[in-house]
C-alpha positions as CSV (number, residue, x, y, z in Angstrom):
1,M,-33.6,38.4,10.7
2,D,-32.3,41.5,9.1
3,V,-33.4,41.8,5.3
4,R,-30.7,43.6,3.4
5,R,-31.6,46.2,0.7
6,R,-29.8,48.6,-1.6
7,S,-29.5,52.2,0.0
8,D,-31.1,54.8,-1.9
9,K,-28.4,57.2,-0.6
10,P,-24.9,56.9,-1.8
11,A,-22.7,55.9,1.1
12,Y,-19.7,58.6,0.3
13,P,-20.3,62.0,-0.9
14,T,-20.1,62.4,-4.7
15,K,-18.9,65.0,-7.3
16,E,-21.2,67.6,-9.0
17,F,-21.0,67.2,-12.7
18,T,-21.3,69.7,-15.0
19,A,-23.8,69.7,-18.2
20,G,-22.5,67.0,-20.9
21,E,-20.2,65.4,-18.5
22,K,-20.9,61.7,-17.9
23,P,-20.2,60.3,-14.7
24,L,-18.3,57.1,-14.5
25,K,-19.6,53.9,-13.2
26,P,-18.8,53.0,-9.8
27,H,-16.8,50.0,-10.7
28,K,-14.9,51.7,-13.3
29,Q,-14.2,54.3,-11.0
30,Q,-12.7,51.8,-8.5
31,Q,-10.7,50.3,-11.4
32,E,-9.3,53.6,-12.2
33,Q,-8.3,54.0,-8.5
34,D,-6.8,50.5,-8.2
35,N,-5.9,48.7,-11.1
36,S,-4.7,45.7,-9.1
37,L,-8.5,44.9,-8.3
38,L,-9.8,42.6,-11.2
39,I,-12.5,39.8,-11.2
40,A,-11.9,36.5,-12.4
41,S,-14.5,37.1,-15.2
42,D,-12.5,39.8,-16.9
43,A,-9.8,37.5,-18.2
44,L,-12.5,35.4,-20.4
45,P,-12.3,36.1,-24.2
46,L,-16.4,36.3,-24.1
47,P,-19.0,37.2,-21.8
48,L,-19.3,35.2,-18.7
49,Y,-22.9,34.0,-19.7
50,L,-21.9,32.9,-23.2
51,T,-18.6,31.3,-21.9
52,N,-20.8,29.3,-19.3
53,G,-23.5,28.4,-22.2
54,L,-21.0,27.1,-24.3
55,F,-19.1,24.7,-22.0
56,F,-22.5,23.4,-20.4
57,T,-23.6,22.7,-24.0
58,M,-20.2,21.0,-24.9
59,F,-20.6,18.9,-21.7
60,F,-23.9,17.4,-22.2
61,S,-23.1,16.9,-26.0
62,V,-20.0,14.9,-25.4
63,M,-21.8,12.9,-22.7
64,Y,-24.5,11.9,-24.8
65,Y,-22.2,11.1,-27.7
66,L,-19.8,9.0,-25.5
67,L,-23.0,7.0,-23.8
68,S,-24.3,6.5,-27.3
69,R,-21.2,4.8,-28.4
70,W,-20.7,2.7,-25.4
71,R,-23.9,1.3,-25.5
72,E,-23.2,0.4,-29.1
73,K,-20.0,-1.3,-28.2
74,I,-21.5,-3.4,-25.4
75,R,-23.8,-4.7,-27.8
76,N,-21.4,-5.7,-30.5
77,S,-19.0,-6.9,-27.8
78,T,-16.6,-4.5,-28.5
79,P,-13.9,-3.9,-25.8
80,L,-14.6,-0.3,-24.3
81,H,-10.7,0.8,-24.0
82,V,-10.9,0.5,-28.2
83,V,-11.0,3.9,-28.7
84,T,-11.5,5.8,-32.0
85,F,-10.1,9.3,-33.3
86,S,-13.6,10.9,-32.9
87,E,-14.1,9.3,-29.1
88,L,-10.5,10.3,-28.1
89,V,-11.6,14.1,-29.2
90,A,-14.9,13.7,-27.3
91,I,-13.0,12.6,-23.9
92,I,-10.6,15.4,-24.5
93,S,-13.6,17.8,-24.8
94,L,-15.3,16.1,-21.8
95,I,-12.2,16.6,-19.7
96,A,-11.9,20.2,-20.7
97,S,-15.4,21.0,-20.0
98,V,-15.4,19.3,-16.4
99,I,-12.3,21.3,-15.6
100,Y,-13.8,24.4,-16.9
101,L,-17.0,23.9,-14.7
102,L,-15.0,22.8,-11.7
103,G,-13.0,25.9,-11.9
104,F,-15.9,28.1,-12.5
105,F,-17.6,27.1,-9.2
106,G,-14.6,27.9,-7.7
107,I,-14.1,31.5,-9.6
108,G,-17.6,32.0,-8.5
109,F,-16.8,31.4,-5.0
110,V,-14.0,33.4,-4.9
111,Q,-15.7,36.3,-7.2
112,S,-18.6,36.6,-4.8
113,F,-16.1,37.9,-2.2
114,V,-14.1,40.1,-4.5
115,S,-17.3,41.8,-5.9
116,R,-18.6,42.4,-2.4
117,D,-15.6,44.4,-1.7
118,N,-14.8,46.0,-5.0
119,N,-18.5,47.2,-5.5
120,D,-19.4,50.8,-4.6
121,D,-23.1,49.9,-4.2
122,S,-23.0,49.5,-0.3
123,W,-25.4,46.6,0.8
124,D,-26.6,47.8,4.4
125,V,-28.8,46.4,6.9
126,E,-31.8,48.3,7.7
127,D,-30.3,50.6,10.4
128,E,-30.4,54.5,10.7
129,N,-26.7,54.3,11.9
130,D,-25.5,52.3,8.7
131,E,-24.2,55.2,6.9
132,Q,-22.4,56.5,10.0
133,F,-20.9,53.3,10.7
134,L,-19.3,53.3,7.0
135,L,-18.3,56.8,7.4
136,E,-16.5,56.0,10.7
137,E,-15.0,52.7,9.0
138,D,-13.5,54.8,6.3
139,S,-12.0,57.3,8.7
140,R,-9.9,54.5,10.4
141,R,-8.2,53.9,7.2
142,G,-7.4,57.4,6.6
143,P,-8.8,60.9,6.5
144,A,-12.2,61.2,4.8
145,T,-12.1,62.2,1.1
146,T,-14.4,63.0,-1.7
147,L,-14.3,61.1,-5.1
148,G,-14.0,64.6,-6.9
149,C,-10.3,65.2,-5.1
150,T,-7.8,64.8,-7.7
151,A,-5.1,64.9,-5.0
152,V,-6.2,61.9,-3.1
153,P,-3.6,59.0,-3.2
154,P,-5.2,55.7,-4.2
155,P,-5.9,53.3,-1.6
156,P,-3.1,50.6,-1.2
157,A,-3.6,47.5,-2.7
158,R,-5.8,44.9,-0.6
159,Q,-4.0,41.8,0.3
160,F,-5.9,38.6,0.2
161,V,-5.3,36.1,3.0
162,P,-6.3,32.7,2.3
163,M,-9.2,31.3,4.3
164,V,-8.2,28.4,6.6
165,P,-11.0,26.6,8.4
166,P,-10.7,26.4,11.8
167,Q,-9.8,22.8,12.9
168,P,-11.4,21.1,15.6
169,A,-9.8,20.7,18.9
170,K,-10.0,16.8,18.9
171,I,-8.2,16.8,15.5
172,A,-5.4,19.5,16.5
173,A,-4.9,17.4,19.6
174,M,-4.4,14.0,17.5
175,S,-1.8,16.0,15.4
176,E,0.3,16.9,18.5
177,K,3.2,14.8,19.8
178,P,2.1,12.8,22.3
179,A,3.5,13.5,25.7
180,P,6.4,11.8,26.8
181,L,6.2,8.8,29.1
182,V,9.0,9.5,31.8
183,T,9.9,6.6,34.2
184,P,12.7,7.5,36.7
185,A,16.1,5.9,35.5
186,A,17.8,3.8,38.1
187,S,20.9,6.6,38.2
188,E,21.6,9.7,36.9
189,E,24.3,8.2,34.4
190,D,21.4,6.4,32.8
191,E,19.1,9.4,32.8
192,E,21.8,11.3,30.9
193,I,22.3,8.0,28.7
194,I,18.6,8.1,27.8
195,K,18.3,11.8,26.9
196,S,21.2,11.4,24.6
197,V,19.5,8.5,22.8
198,V,15.9,10.8,23.1
199,Q,18.0,13.9,21.5
200,G,19.7,11.4,18.8
201,K,23.1,12.2,20.3
202,M,23.9,8.6,20.8
203,P,22.9,5.9,18.6
204,S,20.5,3.2,20.1
205,Y,22.1,0.5,18.4
206,S,25.6,1.1,20.1
207,L,24.2,0.8,23.7
208,E,25.5,-2.8,24.2
209,S,29.2,-1.8,22.9
210,K,29.2,1.3,24.9
211,L,28.0,0.1,27.8
212,G,29.1,-3.4,28.1
213,D,26.0,-4.6,29.9
214,C,23.2,-5.8,27.7
215,K,20.5,-5.9,30.2
216,R,21.3,-2.4,30.8
217,A,21.4,-1.4,27.2
218,A,17.7,-3.0,26.7
219,S,16.4,-1.3,29.8
220,I,17.7,2.2,28.7
221,R,16.7,1.3,25.0
222,K,13.2,0.6,26.3
223,E,12.6,3.9,28.4
224,A,14.0,6.1,25.6
225,L,11.4,4.8,23.0
226,Q,8.7,5.2,25.6
227,R,9.5,8.8,25.6
228,I,10.1,9.1,22.0
229,T,7.1,7.8,21.3
230,G,4.8,8.7,23.9
231,K,3.7,5.2,23.9
232,S,3.7,3.1,27.0
233,L,5.4,-0.6,27.0
234,E,3.8,-1.6,30.4
235,G,3.4,-5.5,30.1
236,L,6.6,-5.9,27.9
237,P,8.8,-7.7,30.4
238,L,12.4,-6.8,30.7
239,E,13.4,-8.8,33.6
240,G,14.2,-12.8,33.8
241,F,16.0,-12.9,30.3
242,D,19.5,-13.4,29.3
243,Y,20.3,-10.8,27.0
244,E,23.9,-11.6,26.6
245,S,22.8,-14.8,24.9
246,I,21.3,-13.2,21.9
247,L,24.0,-10.5,21.2
248,G,25.1,-10.9,17.8
249,Q,23.0,-13.8,16.8
250,C,19.4,-13.8,17.4
251,C,18.0,-10.3,17.9
252,E,19.3,-6.8,17.7
253,M,18.2,-3.6,19.8
254,P,15.9,-5.6,22.2
255,I,13.7,-3.8,24.6
256,G,12.2,-7.0,26.1
257,Y,10.7,-10.1,25.2
258,V,7.3,-12.0,24.2
259,Q,5.8,-14.4,26.5
260,I,4.5,-17.4,24.5
261,P,2.6,-20.1,26.5
262,V,3.9,-23.7,25.8
263,G,1.7,-26.8,26.2
264,I,2.5,-30.5,26.2
265,A,0.8,-32.9,23.7
266,G,1.5,-36.7,24.3
267,P,2.9,-38.9,25.0
268,L,3.4,-39.4,21.1
269,L,4.3,-43.1,20.7
270,L,6.8,-42.9,17.2
271,D,9.4,-45.7,16.1
272,G,8.8,-47.4,19.6
273,R,9.8,-44.2,21.9
274,E,7.4,-42.0,23.6
275,Y,7.9,-38.0,23.1
276,S,6.1,-35.2,25.1
277,V,5.8,-32.9,22.3
278,P,6.1,-29.1,23.5
279,M,3.9,-26.4,21.5
280,A,4.4,-22.7,21.8
281,T,1.1,-21.3,20.6
282,T,-2.0,-18.8,21.7
283,E,-4.4,-20.5,19.6
284,G,-7.0,-22.4,22.0
285,C,-7.7,-25.9,21.2
286,L,-4.7,-26.7,19.0
287,V,-2.5,-28.4,21.8
288,A,-5.9,-30.3,23.1
289,S,-6.7,-31.3,19.6
290,T,-2.8,-32.8,19.0
291,N,-3.0,-34.5,22.3
292,R,-6.1,-36.3,21.3
293,G,-4.4,-37.5,17.9
294,C,-1.5,-38.4,20.2
295,K,-3.8,-40.6,22.1
296,A,-5.4,-42.3,19.3
297,I,-2.0,-43.0,17.9
298,Y,-0.8,-44.7,21.0
299,A,-3.9,-46.6,21.7
300,S,-3.6,-47.9,18.2
301,G,0.0,-49.2,18.8
302,G,1.9,-46.1,17.7
303,A,3.4,-44.5,14.4
304,N,6.6,-45.2,12.3
305,S,8.6,-42.7,10.5
306,V,11.0,-42.6,7.6
307,L,13.6,-40.1,6.6
308,L,13.6,-40.0,2.9
309,R,16.0,-37.3,2.3
310,D,18.1,-34.8,4.1
311,G,20.1,-31.9,2.4
312,M,19.7,-27.8,2.7
313,T,20.0,-26.1,-0.6
314,R,21.4,-22.7,-1.8
315,A,21.0,-21.7,-5.4
316,P,23.2,-18.8,-6.6
317,C,22.4,-16.9,-10.0
318,V,25.0,-16.4,-12.4
319,R,25.0,-14.6,-15.7
320,F,27.1,-14.8,-18.9
321,G,27.3,-12.9,-22.2
322,T,25.3,-15.7,-24.2
323,A,23.1,-18.5,-23.2
324,K,25.9,-21.0,-24.8
325,R,28.5,-20.0,-22.3
326,A,25.7,-20.4,-19.5
327,A,25.1,-24.3,-20.7
328,E,28.8,-24.6,-21.0
329,L,29.1,-24.1,-17.1
330,K,25.9,-26.3,-16.5
331,F,27.5,-29.2,-18.1
332,F,30.8,-28.6,-16.4
333,V,29.2,-28.9,-12.7
334,E,26.9,-31.7,-13.7
335,D,29.8,-33.8,-15.0
336,P,30.5,-36.5,-12.2
337,V,34.3,-36.2,-13.0
338,K,34.1,-32.3,-12.2
339,F,31.9,-32.7,-9.4
340,E,34.4,-34.6,-7.5
341,T,36.5,-31.5,-7.5
342,L,33.7,-29.1,-6.8
343,A,32.7,-31.3,-3.9
344,A,36.3,-31.2,-2.3
345,V,36.3,-27.4,-2.6
346,F,32.8,-27.2,-1.1
347,N,33.4,-29.0,2.0
348,Q,36.4,-27.4,3.0
349,S,34.1,-24.8,4.5
350,S,32.8,-26.9,7.4
351,R,33.7,-30.2,9.1
352,F,30.0,-31.2,8.6
353,A,29.1,-29.7,5.1
354,R,28.9,-32.7,2.6
355,L,27.9,-31.7,-0.9
356,Q,25.5,-34.1,-2.5
357,R,24.5,-33.2,-5.7
358,I,24.2,-29.9,-7.9
359,Q,21.2,-29.2,-10.0
360,C,21.0,-26.5,-12.6
361,A,18.4,-24.4,-14.5
362,I,18.8,-22.0,-17.3
363,A,16.9,-18.9,-18.2
364,G,18.4,-17.6,-21.2
365,K,21.9,-16.4,-20.4
366,N,21.4,-16.7,-16.7
367,L,22.2,-20.0,-14.9
368,Y,21.0,-21.2,-11.6
369,M,22.8,-23.6,-9.7
370,R,20.8,-25.6,-6.8
371,F,23.7,-27.0,-4.5
372,V,22.4,-29.6,-2.1
373,C,24.4,-30.6,1.1
374,S,24.0,-32.5,4.5
375,T,24.8,-30.1,7.3
376,G,25.1,-32.1,10.4
377,D,22.7,-31.1,13.3
378,A,22.5,-27.5,12.3
379,M,19.9,-26.4,10.0
380,G,22.5,-25.4,7.8
381,M,21.6,-22.1,6.1
382,N,25.0,-20.3,6.8
383,M,26.9,-23.5,6.4
384,V,25.8,-24.1,2.8
385,S,26.2,-20.5,2.0
386,K,29.8,-20.8,3.0
387,G,30.3,-23.7,0.6
388,V,28.7,-22.3,-2.3
389,Q,30.9,-19.0,-2.1
390,N,34.0,-21.1,-2.1
391,V,32.7,-22.9,-5.0
392,L,31.9,-19.7,-7.0
393,D,35.1,-18.4,-6.2
394,Y,36.7,-21.7,-8.1
395,L,34.7,-21.2,-10.9
396,Q,35.4,-17.6,-11.3
397,N,38.9,-18.8,-12.1
398,E,37.8,-21.3,-14.7
399,Y,35.2,-19.0,-16.1
400,P,36.4,-15.5,-15.7
401,D,33.4,-14.0,-18.0
402,M,31.1,-15.3,-15.4
403,D,29.0,-12.5,-13.7
404,V,27.7,-13.6,-9.9
405,I,24.4,-11.9,-9.6
406,G,23.5,-13.1,-6.2
407,I,24.3,-15.9,-3.8
408,S,20.8,-16.8,-3.6
409,G,18.8,-16.9,-6.8
410,N,15.3,-18.1,-5.3
411,F,16.1,-21.3,-7.1
412,C,16.8,-22.6,-3.5
413,S,13.9,-22.0,-2.1
414,D,14.0,-20.5,1.2
415,K,10.8,-19.1,3.0
416,K,8.7,-19.2,0.2
417,P,6.3,-21.7,-1.2
418,A,8.0,-23.3,-4.3
419,A,7.4,-26.4,-6.1
420,V,11.0,-27.4,-6.3
421,N,10.7,-28.0,-2.6
422,W,7.7,-29.8,-2.9
423,I,9.1,-32.1,-5.8
424,E,13.0,-32.3,-4.8
425,G,12.8,-31.7,-1.1
426,R,14.5,-29.2,1.0
427,G,16.1,-29.9,4.7
428,K,14.6,-33.3,5.8
429,S,12.1,-35.2,3.8
430,V,9.9,-37.5,6.2
431,V,6.6,-39.8,5.8
432,C,4.9,-41.0,8.7
433,E,2.2,-43.1,8.9
434,A,-0.1,-45.2,11.6
435,I,-2.8,-47.7,11.6
436,I,-5.9,-46.7,13.7
437,T,-7.9,-49.6,14.8
438,E,-11.9,-49.4,14.2
439,E,-12.7,-49.3,17.9
440,V,-10.3,-46.4,18.4
441,V,-11.6,-44.1,15.7
442,K,-15.2,-45.0,17.2
443,K,-14.2,-44.1,20.8
444,V,-11.4,-41.6,21.1
445,L,-11.9,-39.9,17.9
446,K,-15.9,-40.2,17.7
447,T,-16.4,-40.7,14.3
448,E,-16.2,-43.6,11.4
449,V,-13.4,-45.1,9.2
450,A,-15.5,-44.5,5.9
451,A,-16.4,-40.8,7.1
452,L,-12.6,-39.7,7.4
453,V,-11.5,-41.4,4.4
454,E,-14.4,-39.7,2.3
455,L,-13.6,-36.3,4.2
456,N,-10.0,-36.5,3.5
457,M,-10.7,-37.2,-0.2
458,L,-13.2,-34.2,-0.8
459,K,-11.0,-32.0,1.5
460,N,-7.4,-32.4,1.6
461,L,-7.1,-34.0,-1.7
462,T,-9.9,-32.5,-4.2
463,G,-10.5,-29.2,-2.2
464,S,-6.7,-28.3,-2.3
465,A,-6.5,-29.3,-6.1
466,M,-9.5,-27.1,-6.6
467,A,-7.7,-24.2,-4.7
468,G,-4.7,-24.6,-6.9
469,A,-2.9,-25.8,-3.6
470,L,1.1,-26.0,-3.5
471,G,1.9,-28.3,-0.9
472,G,-0.8,-27.8,0.8
473,F,-2.9,-30.9,0.7
474,N,-3.7,-31.1,4.4
475,A,-5.8,-29.9,7.0
476,H,-3.5,-27.9,9.2
477,A,-0.1,-29.0,9.2
478,S,1.4,-25.6,9.6
479,N,-0.5,-25.2,12.8
480,I,1.4,-27.9,14.6
481,V,4.8,-27.1,12.5
482,S,4.8,-23.4,13.9
483,A,4.2,-24.4,17.5
484,V,6.6,-26.8,17.5
485,F,9.1,-24.6,15.6
486,I,8.7,-21.8,18.1
487,A,9.0,-23.7,21.2
488,T,12.4,-25.3,20.2
489,G,14.0,-22.3,18.7
490,Q,13.5,-22.9,14.8
491,D,13.3,-20.2,12.4
492,P,9.6,-19.3,12.5
493,A,9.7,-18.1,8.5
494,Q,10.6,-21.3,7.5
495,N,7.4,-22.7,8.5
496,I,6.3,-21.7,5.0
497,E,8.1,-24.5,3.2
498,S,8.4,-27.0,6.2
499,S,4.6,-27.4,5.9
500,H,4.2,-28.6,2.9
501,C,2.3,-31.8,3.6
502,I,0.1,-34.4,1.8
503,T,-2.4,-36.3,4.3
504,M,-3.3,-39.7,3.1
505,M,-6.5,-41.9,4.4
506,E,-7.3,-45.3,3.5
507,A,-9.6,-48.0,5.0
508,V,-7.6,-51.2,5.6
509,N,-8.0,-54.7,7.2
510,D,-11.4,-55.1,5.3
511,G,-12.4,-51.6,5.6
512,K,-12.3,-51.9,9.3
513,D,-9.4,-50.0,10.3
514,L,-7.8,-46.5,9.0
515,H,-4.5,-46.2,7.4
516,V,-3.2,-42.4,7.6
517,S,0.0,-40.8,6.9
518,V,1.5,-37.5,6.3
519,T,4.4,-36.8,3.6
520,M,6.6,-33.9,4.2
521,P,9.4,-33.3,1.8
522,S,11.0,-30.1,3.3
523,I,11.2,-29.9,6.9
524,E,13.8,-27.6,7.9
525,V,15.1,-27.6,11.5
526,G,18.2,-28.1,13.4
527,T,19.4,-28.7,17.0
528,V,22.2,-26.3,17.3
529,G,22.8,-22.6,16.2
530,G,20.2,-19.9,16.1
531,G,17.7,-19.9,18.6
532,T,18.2,-23.6,20.0
533,Q,20.8,-22.3,22.4
534,L,18.4,-19.8,24.2
535,A,17.2,-21.2,27.6
536,S,13.8,-21.8,27.1
537,Q,14.4,-23.3,23.6
538,S,17.1,-25.5,24.8
539,A,14.8,-26.9,27.6
540,C,12.2,-27.9,25.0
541,L,14.7,-29.7,22.7
542,N,16.1,-31.3,26.0
543,L,12.5,-32.6,26.9
544,L,12.6,-34.1,23.2
545,G,16.0,-35.6,23.9
546,V,17.7,-33.8,20.9
547,K,19.5,-30.9,22.8
548,G,22.6,-29.8,20.8
549,A,25.0,-31.6,18.8
550,N,25.2,-35.5,18.5
551,R,28.9,-36.1,18.6
552,E,28.5,-40.1,18.0
553,A,26.3,-39.7,14.9
554,P,26.5,-36.1,13.7
555,G,23.1,-35.1,12.3
556,S,21.0,-37.5,14.0
557,N,19.5,-35.3,16.6
558,A,18.1,-32.9,13.8
559,R,16.8,-36.0,11.6
560,L,15.0,-37.0,14.7
561,L,13.6,-33.7,15.6
562,A,12.3,-33.7,12.0
563,T,10.4,-37.1,12.3
564,I,9.0,-35.9,15.8
565,V,7.8,-33.0,13.8
566,A,6.0,-35.1,11.3
567,G,4.6,-37.5,13.7
568,S,3.0,-34.5,15.7
569,V,1.5,-33.3,12.5
570,L,0.0,-36.6,11.9
571,A,-1.7,-36.7,15.2
572,G,-2.9,-33.1,14.6
573,E,-4.5,-33.9,11.3
574,L,-6.1,-37.3,12.4
575,S,-7.7,-35.3,15.5
576,L,-8.9,-32.3,13.4
577,M,-10.3,-34.5,10.4
578,S,-12.0,-36.3,12.8
579,A,-13.6,-33.2,14.6
580,I,-14.7,-32.0,11.3
581,S,-16.1,-35.4,10.3
582,A,-18.2,-35.6,13.7
583,G,-19.2,-31.9,13.3
584,Q,-17.1,-31.1,16.8
585,L,-14.9,-28.5,15.4
586,V,-17.1,-25.2,16.0
587,K,-18.3,-26.8,19.5
588,S,-14.7,-27.5,20.4
589,H,-13.4,-24.1,19.5
590,M,-16.3,-22.3,21.3
591,K,-15.3,-24.3,24.5
592,Y,-11.5,-24.1,24.4
593,N,-10.6,-21.1,22.2
594,R,-12.7,-18.2,23.5
595,S,-11.9,-15.9,26.3
596,T,-14.3,-16.2,29.7
597,K,-13.0,-12.8,30.7
598,D,-15.3,-9.7,30.5
599,V,-13.6,-7.7,28.0
600,T,-14.6,-4.3,28.8
601,K,-13.4,-4.7,32.3
602,A,-9.9,-5.9,31.3
603,S,-9.7,-3.2,29.0
604,S,-10.4,-0.6,31.7
């Protein structure tokens, strides 16, 4: 390794000074030639070593003071965020010292480079040709001069270029836009359209209207997306789907469809009829478990259900200048005489919409009116919204100072867990029950009646209460609700309130048999509209015998579907609770819910 040392000989020729003339220091000579070259320490009001000593002393002193104060606060149980004036000054001083010290190290780093360039005392490696090398370097910038010449122009100001650390090749590659994936289009015309979408000349959402072919639009959109993102969509199927059926009602800008397997649980013996329940899921063991519950119910004589309520809700929010005016409207809409008029206005929106009641709640000068109405075989969100808008238009004439904040004020409450749905109900409110004999409990469910009753009390009731559950006093009702909803074209987001369920288990007939029930106050389903008209979902509804609208008894198909959902939940609750009671949960999931494929080979 080369050892650096100071050269005993000057790197440049120097001027001969006369007697009594003092030579300038090298640093000051350079400053006279180039006043733009200053180092950071020249701006300090005190010498650098004194400034450093001052801030280091302040830093450690303030830290000691604050730690002492905080220790006293902890001993006296005083909140740490309660700060006195002296502590505030100390904190500000601490921040200032930290900023200086951080800046000092940064200045020192830069200064080390500046000083090495500005210092006329050259640092050389131990080599005979060093001086010659420096002279050659100097000659490249211009003709060699001596410091004693008065006509020598000052060297140009040096330009400091910020140092950027080189980026690793891997990071640079990641920052680059991925290469587009190009799949040849079916025709030259399609290729031109794809290029237009990629270049932003044609909006992707307008393909259906401009082409008039929904499948072709989906194909072009999919290929354009691959080229824009550089990500392959291989595996997302495009063929075998009717894209015309979803235009304007189910999904916008489609690029394919997702395949979800559908299994069958049953037969479910409910109210004297047998049902094969379709369940769309990717969770192993779910269909098998529900099927075992159906078997236990069937072997015990079946289950019975009761529909308690049927009414979809929408709750607009309106505002007045005073709470008194809001209360006046509340009394107006709750008046039985006025209600008949409001119901007539509401019912004009649809052949099937029938207003049942209006429940009001006031928050200051804001009024929330929860409209409840029957909606036939439709789930009914759009239907009830149209009726509410009619009533709001009518009330605007009676109360011109009413300010409509929104058609939905979340007092409905849709797609959110809410106590109002748990207590008052929304959609279909259903209770379903069955008596499982002692023999079936032992042979089919592999457990004991007393064990199931105790587990239900400690898990579904006490455990859920300890967790502060809202409508979640069950084992896994949402599992079954979601699977049936997806298979039959329901809104999956409404699984939130539709899964409100309390599961009850009680020993009956001198403790030999098990009475099990599920109470679900807000099952939101329909057999017309939305995704129910798609081919696959329509087939599942047809399997249950509830496809479309019931013309003889409007609304009966949707109500029957709600009871089937509740009966399926009953079967699922019964089987899962039995598996937990018998200690079979982990074993069954290891058997049915784990892939046997070699993941490393599958990924390659």
